[in-house]
N, C-alpha and C positions, 0 to 999 in steps of 0.2 A: 602463266605460259604453263605451269607445271599441275594445278591443277585444271584447268582444261582436255587438256592430253591423259590425268587420271582418271574420270570422271568420265571419261570417252573409253576407257580402259575399259574400268567398270561396270561400264553401258554393254560395253561389247562381249564381257564378260558376262551377262545377265543377272549382277550383283548391283549392291547400294553401298557407294564407300564403307563404311562403317561394316556390314560384319567384313568384308576383307582386312578393314585392319584387325580383328579382331585374328583373323585368322592368321594373322603378320605378326602378334600377339602389342598390335598398336593401339592406344588409349585414343575413342568421340573425340576427345580435347585436342589429342596433335591431329586428326583430320578435320576438326573446324578449325584449327592454324590454316589448315592450307589454304583450305575453301575460305577462308579471309587474306592468303597470299603471300604464306609461309612456306617454305620449302622444305623438301625431308635431310636428312642429312644423311654423308654420305654413306652409316652402316641401311641406312634404314632404305635409301636410292637403291642397294644393292639387292636389295630383298622382294620390289617392289618389282625391278628389273626381271627376277629370278621366276615371283608371280608371277608376271605376262609376257614375257619372252619377247621382253623388245630391251634396248640400248639405252642405259639413264642418259647418255645424248640425248634420244627421244622424248624418254623426259621430263628433260630442261629445254627441250620448244632448240636442241640445236642444231638435230637431224628428224624429216617430216617422214621418215623411216620406219616400217612396222615389217615385221616378219607374219605375209596370213597365208596359210595353205602350203609352206614353205616360201615363198617370196613374199618377193620385198615389195611394198606397195607404199606411195604416199599418202598417208594416214587423212588428212587434209579432203580426198579424194573420193572419199567411203560417202556410204550411206548415212552410218554412225551421227559423225559430223549435224546432217542435213535432219535426220531425225531429232537430235540433240534441239538447234534451233526452232523446227516445229513445236517440238514438245513445249522451251520456252516460251511462243507467243499465244499456241495455244492454253495459254497459264491464267494465260490476262485476260478472256475471254466470256462472255456473261453466257447462260442461258444461248438467247440468242442468235448471239455472236456461233456458239458451238454450233445452233439444230444449225444456221447459215454455211459451217463451210464444211459438214457431214453430207449435207446437200450440193455443195457442189462438188464435193469426192462423187460421190455417187455418183455425178450429172461426166464427168471427166472421165471412169472409171467402163460408165456404159458408151459413152463413146467413144473411146482405145477399142474397146470389143467388137461395138457395127463397125468398125472401119477394118477390121482384120477376115 
């Protein structure tokens, strides 16, 4: 749960995990441990919570809520998780599959524009 939340917060900030780790004084090895299921110590959790302006409870999966523009929103209901899931699946496609997805997406957008 921690890695998923940390990674989504990185995406939300427009940065990758390792550069964020460096910004708060962490090695890439620590980041790799998290990706493989590790959890940061208390001090690091506090640094991350401050960096992302979230609670430690959110980082640990104990709360679904995050502040966005001053409002508490259940993060699982934002488009960041959807973007991540789509991205993970698109990475598995070959060029033909990517082309089909692009064509399908264009057709969907065109049909929505036509309906308006």
